[in-house]
C-alpha positions as CSV (number, residue, x, y, z in Angstrom):
1,M,-37.5,15.8,36.9
2,L,-37.4,12.4,38.5
3,P,-33.9,12.7,40.0
4,G,-34.7,16.1,41.4
5,E,-37.9,14.9,43.0
6,I,-36.2,12.0,44.6
7,C,-33.4,14.3,45.9
8,H,-36.0,16.7,47.3
9,L,-37.9,13.9,49.0
10,A,-34.7,12.5,50.5
11,E,-33.5,15.9,51.7
12,T,-36.9,16.6,53.4
13,G,-36.8,13.3,55.4
14,V,-38.6,10.9,53.2
15,R,-36.9,7.5,53.5
16,N,-39.0,5.3,51.2
17,V,-39.5,6.1,47.5
18,V,-41.3,4.1,44.9
19,S,-41.0,5.1,41.2
20,L,-43.5,3.5,38.9
21,Q,-42.6,3.4,35.2
22,P,-45.6,2.7,33.0
23,F,-45.4,0.5,30.0
24,G,-43.8,2.2,27.0
25,C,-42.3,5.1,28.9
26,I,-38.7,4.8,27.8
27,A,-37.7,8.1,29.3
28,N,-38.7,7.1,32.8
29,H,-37.1,3.7,32.4
30,V,-33.8,5.0,31.1
31,I,-33.5,7.8,33.7
32,S,-34.5,5.5,36.6
33,K,-31.9,2.9,35.6
34,G,-29.3,5.6,34.9
35,I,-29.7,7.4,38.2
36,E,-30.5,4.5,40.6
37,K,-26.8,3.7,41.4
38,K,-25.8,7.4,41.9
39,L,-28.9,8.2,44.1
40,R,-28.2,5.1,46.2
41,S,-24.6,6.3,46.7
42,I,-25.7,9.9,47.7
43,Y,-28.7,8.7,49.8
44,P,-27.7,5.3,51.2
45,D,-30.4,5.5,54.0
46,V,-33.3,6.0,51.5
47,N,-35.1,2.8,50.5
48,M,-35.8,3.1,46.8
49,L,-37.8,0.9,44.5
50,F,-38.0,1.4,40.7
51,L,-40.8,-0.7,39.2
52,D,-41.4,-1.1,35.5
53,F,-44.9,-2.1,34.5
54,D,-44.9,-3.7,31.1
55,S,-46.5,-6.8,29.5
56,S,-43.9,-9.1,31.0
57,T,-44.2,-7.9,34.6
58,S,-45.9,-10.5,36.7
59,E,-48.3,-9.5,39.5
60,A,-46.3,-11.7,41.9
61,N,-43.1,-9.9,41.0
62,V,-44.7,-6.5,41.8
63,Y,-46.1,-7.7,45.1
64,N,-42.8,-9.3,46.1
65,R,-40.8,-6.2,45.4
66,L,-43.3,-4.0,47.2
67,H,-43.4,-6.4,50.1
68,F,-39.6,-6.1,50.5
69,L,-39.8,-2.3,50.4
70,V,-42.5,-2.2,53.1
71,D,-40.7,-4.8,55.2
72,N,-37.5,-2.7,55.1
73,A,-39.5,0.4,56.0
74,R,-41.0,-1.4,59.0
75,K,-37.5,-2.6,60.2
76,E,-36.3,1.0,60.1
77,I,-39.2,2.2,62.3
78,R,-38.5,-0.4,64.9
């Protein structure tokens, strides 16, 4: 369902998408990594962030990646 939801969002005008994969959810992780390149080629104007939350994910890494997504979104608005 994840690829379909992202496509639907992109086709209805959403330009920023964050996908959060919880620890231990291999299905979301595999699908997100498998579709990321294809979705970026189909929707190059959509800002996508796929975040994995597991025991090795640092808080600083999450904040940095979210900061870059928000910064890119702000640039598009201006």
